[in-house]
N, C-alpha and C positions, 0 to 999 in steps of 0.2 A: 121187463122193459129194457133193462141194460143189455141182456143177451140179444134181443131183437134189434136194438139200435146198433149193436156191434155187427150183427149179420147183415142188416139192411142198409146201414149208413143213415137211417132215419129214426128219430126218437118218436115212438108211437104217441099220438094224442089220445086215442081211444083204443084200449087194449082188446075190446070185444071182437073186433074184426080179426085181429091176430090170433086170438084164442080159438076162434071158429076155424081159421086157416089152418090151424095145427091140430084139428080134431077129426078123427075118422068116424065114419058113419057107424061103425060097429060099437061105438060108445052109447048110442042111443041119444046123444046130444046133438044140438045143431052142428052140422059138419061142414067140411070144406068144399063140397060139390058146387055150390053156386058161386063162391069166390073163385074156384078153379076155372069155371066158365068165363068169368070176367077176366081173370088174369091171363088166360089163353089169348083173348082178343087184344089186351093191352100189349102182351109180348109180341104178338103178330104185327101190331101197328109199329111198335118201336123198332123191331128187327127190320121190317120191310122199309121203313123210312131210312134207316141207317144203310141198308144195302143199296137203296136208290141213290143216296148221296155219295157213298164210298166207291161205287162202281158205275160212273156216269156213261161209260161206253158199253156196258154189258147189256146183251139182249134179254128179253123177258124170260126166256127158257133158263139162262144161267142164273138170273136173280131167283127164279122159282126153285131151282135146284139147291141153291145156297140157303134160301129161306127154309125150305123143308127140312134140311139137315139141322138148321139151328133151332128150330121150334119142335123138333121131334120129341117123343117121349124119352128116347135114349139120351139126348142132350140135356133135357130137363132133369133127368134122374142123375146124371153126372154132376150137374151143378148143385142139386140138392145134397148129394153125398159129400161134395167138397165142403159145403156149409154145415154138415152134420144135421141137416133138417130131420132126417128120419128118427134121430134120437129125441127130438122135441115133440113128435107127434103123439097125441093121446090116442091109444088104441084100446078097443074092447077086448075082452078075454078071447073071443073067437079069433079075431085078427092076430092076436099075439100067438095063439096056438097055431095058426096057419102060416107063421113066419112073416107077418105083415111088416115087421120092422126091416126086413131085408128085401121087400118087394120093390122092384124098379118102378112098377105102376104107381104105387103109393107115393114113392119118392118124387116122381115126376108130377103127380097131381098136387102135392104139397108145394112144390116150387111155383107152380102156376097160381095156386090159391094165395100164397104169400104175396105175389105180384098183385093180385086182386085186392088184397087187404091194404097194401101199400098205396095203391091207386085211390082207394076210398079214403084213406087216412091222410095222405100227403099230396094227392093229385098226380097228374101225369109226370111232373118234374121228378118227384120222389121215385116213382116207378121206373122212369127212364134212367135215372142215375144208377139205380140198383141193377137193372138189366145191362146197361153198358159196362158196369164194373164186373159183372159175372160172365156175360157173354162176349164182352169186348175182345178178349184174346182169340176167340173162334171166328169173329167177324171177318177179319182180314185173311184168314187161312184158306 
């Protein structure tokens, strides 16, 4: 819980969502895929809202271009690696053998699943605070 609070800025109330957010399907346990789905949508909502507010004169095409770069798998993987999230993921033997710890896809998925867990545990405010803290430097770029 302390590690998650340090990473997210939110003290988890229910660890179950966070445990699931950091569990890969290769373990045979409940994994992060559903939370990743939710987190992807929360990330999109927060990023699009921020871009809309920060760039009031920007046309839709520019907003879309910025949005796509910020929510891309590559951007999510960078954030995940900055936070050392891949080190926290529980992987099954097959995924470990396949180099899953170093996979950008898994790193990106876990960043989104963590947002989903944050959203369920602390609401939109908690998820938004985390997203702005991590993606904020890239928003104005």
